[in-house]
C-alpha positions as CSV (number, residue, x, y, z in Angstrom):
1,L,0.3,-0.2,-0.1
2,T,1.1,3.4,-0.8
3,G,0.0,6.4,1.1
4,R,0.1,9.5,-1.1
5,L,2.0,12.2,0.6
6,M,6.4,13.1,1.4
7,P,7.6,11.2,4.0
8,A,6.8,11.8,7.9
9,A,9.2,12.0,10.8
10,I,10.3,10.1,12.8
11,T,9.6,11.6,15.7
12,T,5.7,12.1,15.1
13,L,5.2,8.7,13.5
14,R,3.9,6.8,15.8
15,S,1.4,9.4,16.5
16,T,0.1,9.6,12.5
17,L,0.2,6.3,12.1
18,A,-2.9,6.1,15.5
19,T,-4.7,8.4,14.1
20,D,-5.2,7.2,10.7
21,L,-6.0,4.3,12.6
22,A,-7.9,5.3,14.8
23,N,-12.2,4.5,14.8
24,A,-14.0,5.9,17.6
25,G,-16.9,3.3,18.8
26,V,-15.6,0.7,17.5
27,W,-12.2,-0.2,18.4
28,S,-9.6,2.1,20.8
29,T,-6.7,3.0,19.6
30,F,-3.4,3.4,21.1
31,S,0.2,5.8,19.7
32,F,2.2,3.1,22.7
33,P,1.4,0.2,24.7
34,P,-1.4,-0.1,27.1
35,A,-1.0,-0.9,30.9
36,T,-3.6,-3.2,30.3
37,L,-4.5,-4.5,27.2
38,L,-8.2,-4.1,26.0
39,A,-9.9,-6.1,24.1
40,N,-11.0,-4.1,20.9
41,S,-8.0,-1.9,20.2
42,V,-5.4,-1.2,17.7
43,V,-2.1,-0.5,19.2
44,V,1.0,0.8,17.5
45,T,4.5,-0.6,18.8
46,P,7.8,-0.4,17.4
47,G,8.5,-3.6,15.2
48,D,12.0,-4.8,15.1
49,P,14.3,-3.6,13.4
50,Y,12.6,-0.7,14.3
51,L,15.2,1.7,11.7
52,T,16.1,0.7,8.7
53,P,18.1,3.6,7.7
54,S,18.8,3.8,4.2
55,N,23.0,4.9,3.3
56,N,25.1,5.3,7.1
57,D,26.8,7.8,4.6
58,Y,23.7,10.9,4.1
59,I,21.2,11.4,6.5
60,T,18.8,12.6,3.5
61,I,18.0,9.3,2.6
62,A,15.2,8.2,3.4
63,P,15.0,5.4,6.5
64,L,12.2,2.3,6.8
65,A,10.8,2.6,10.2
66,N,9.0,-0.4,11.0
67,F,6.3,-0.7,13.8
68,K,3.6,-3.7,14.6
69,I,-0.4,-3.3,14.6
70,L,-1.6,-5.1,17.4
71,M,-5.3,-5.5,17.8
72,T,-6.9,-6.7,20.0
73,T,-10.4,-8.6,20.7
74,P,-12.3,-10.9,23.0
75,A,-11.7,-14.6,23.2
76,F,-15.1,-16.1,22.2
77,D,-16.0,-19.4,20.7
78,N,-13.6,-20.2,18.2
79,Q,-15.6,-19.3,15.0
80,G,-17.4,-15.7,16.3
81,N,-13.3,-15.4,17.6
82,L,-11.7,-16.0,13.8
83,A,-14.4,-14.2,11.9
84,G,-14.1,-10.9,14.3
85,M,-10.9,-10.7,14.0
86,E,-10.4,-11.4,10.0
87,N,-12.8,-8.4,9.8
88,F,-10.9,-6.3,12.4
89,I,-8.5,-7.2,10.4
90,L,-9.7,-6.0,7.0
91,A,-11.0,-2.7,9.1
92,V,-7.6,-1.4,9.2
93,V,-6.4,-2.5,6.4
94,T,-8.4,-0.3,5.2
95,K,-7.8,2.3,7.6
96,L,-4.0,1.4,6.6
97,A,-4.4,2.3,2.4
98,A,-6.8,5.0,3.4
99,S,-3.5,6.8,6.1
100,S,-1.4,9.8,4.3
101,L,1.9,7.5,4.8
102,T,3.6,5.7,2.7
103,L,4.2,2.7,3.7
104,N,3.5,-0.9,2.6
105,I,1.9,-3.9,4.7
106,S,4.5,-6.6,5.2
107,T,2.7,-9.9,7.4
108,I,-0.5,-10.6,9.4
109,S,0.2,-13.0,11.7
110,A,-2.0,-15.9,12.5
111,P,-4.5,-15.0,15.6
112,A,-4.0,-16.0,19.1
113,I,-5.2,-16.1,22.5
114,V,-3.2,-14.2,24.9
115,N,-4.5,-14.3,28.5
116,A,-4.2,-10.9,29.7
117,A,-5.3,-8.1,32.8
118,S,-8.8,-7.9,30.7
119,G,-9.0,-11.9,30.1
120,D,-8.3,-13.6,27.7
121,L,-7.9,-12.0,24.3
122,L,-7.9,-13.3,20.9
123,V,-4.9,-10.9,19.6
124,S,-3.3,-10.3,15.4
125,E,0.3,-8.1,14.3
126,I,0.3,-6.4,11.0
127,T,4.1,-5.7,10.7
128,V,3.9,-2.3,7.9
129,S,7.3,-0.1,7.4
130,I,6.8,3.6,6.9
131,L,9.4,5.4,4.8
132,T,10.5,8.4,7.4
133,E,12.8,11.3,7.4
134,W,15.9,12.0,10.2
135,S,13.8,14.8,12.1
């Protein structure tokens, strides 16, 4: 997927991505890992590697910033969970396609159950790389 604008600064990238992924009334969106994972949320976290420089000699060449977008839903029965997560993934990918950022989706993980303080959650991660700039 490719956005429409010039690269965004590393220092504001997480919040810009979270704003682009916001869907008020449908899911909560965080630009950082919250203290407690909540059901029906999207969490933007740095990937590993976090930054991939294009060239070590020229600061004017834009690096890629890698992020994981964690999606969480309640852990219901297997069929309901999986269908809900598939719809969630499609909704987040649609938001990414409409993003103002220049980005690439690399992978989408298989859903897995996580035992969180808020209860059992079904989670999946979308890995994205975003063209950014050194500022």
